[in-house]
C-alpha positions, 0 to 999 in steps of 0.5 A: 499499499501507498501511505501518505501520512506520518500517522498511517506509519507510526500505525503500520509499525505499531501492527508489525507491518512496515513490510506492507508499505511500498510508498509513501509521500514525502521522505523528508517527514519520515522518522521510522528508521526502517522506512527510511531504509526502505527507501534508501534501498529502493523497495519503498518508493517517495511520491512527493507531497500528498496532493501533487503525488507522481501518478508514474512513481505510484505504478512503479510502487505497484501499490494496490491501496493507497491511504490519504489523510482527506483534509481538503476532501476527495483525492485530488487525482482521484479519477485516474486512480479508479482507472488505473484499478488503485484503490483509494481510502480516506483516513479521517483520524486527524477528525477526532476530538480524543485521543483515544479515538483518534488511536482507534483508526488502528483497526483500519489498519488492522483489516487491511494487513489481515491483523485485525485481531492484533489491532483490536487487543492493541487498541484494548491495551492502549485505553488501559494504559491512557486510563492509567496515565488519567489515574496517575496525572491526578496525583500530581498535585500542581495547579500552575497555568499553562499557555499553549500555542503562538501568533502566526500573522495577526492572530495568536492561535490556541487549541479550543476548549473542546478540542483533541489538545484541550481534552489530552490536557485536561486528562493529564490533570493540567490547568489549561488558560483557555479551558473553558472555551467552546469550540473543537478548532483554535481560538485566534485571538489578539496578542495584546488579549493574550499577554493580559489573560497568561500574566499568571502563567509560568509554563508555554507549550507548543510555540512551534520552535526549538529555541527562544531565539527562533520564537522572537524571530517569528513573534518579537511580542512574545518577550511581553508574555511572563511565560518567556522571562520568568517562566518553561517553555516547552515543544515537540518542535525538536523532532517533529517527525517523531511527534507526528509519526507517534503521537497519535497511536502513543497517546499514552507518551503524550500523557508521560510527557504532560505528567513530567512537565507538571510535575515539573520533573521533566528533563530533556532525556525522560520525555518521549516528544517534548523538549525544553525551549531555551 
């Protein structure tokens, strides 16, 4: 099969089914070592970005089934694929608003690879591990205020209170600044409002950059945030490929990172996805 998202690679890896991958979208987004090796040896073909994949390369890979994310609806070259007899299946895991809802899409890959029993067992185990993670998080007594997001263009974008990220923070027992807002997408807020709202925030997550210098180059007004001057900042930008490939299928790892940060015991060595931003 051809898989056009890093998330799909993570799910196939979870089922020990990397050998079913004939093609991927873009090699620069790959984290999994076996896939990188397959690309280098020519066993796995890189097709380019999802919206502009090479049909010639797809044919060369002898793909029978293609999985895509359908961010823009139906695949742009759907009619060509139909004529060529290549089955295309949209994966809507990104529409899910809960961590376990996203992980449930492992079942799709279980049926495609004839490993549905293994997929069901893994999903059950993930549910248990995640539930235990929620219980552990409640034991950590820390009510520090967390700020999320950053400014892009004219607005600061932060997860709305009913979004996937906000639910994850709630499950981790984290006091998120905008947890009581409505919506499953992002809030678009004026920078001035965020500076005022976040006066008491002491931890900033997901600014989108690996260093304070990079943050200021993108958003010079960040220097007015108290948390930028005196707080702690963490982001998964240090290894984005690892994050996109594994965070959906390993939501308990995500909880672990948030617990370490919440407990003020986080180091770059004991976190799966996050790293401190200095």
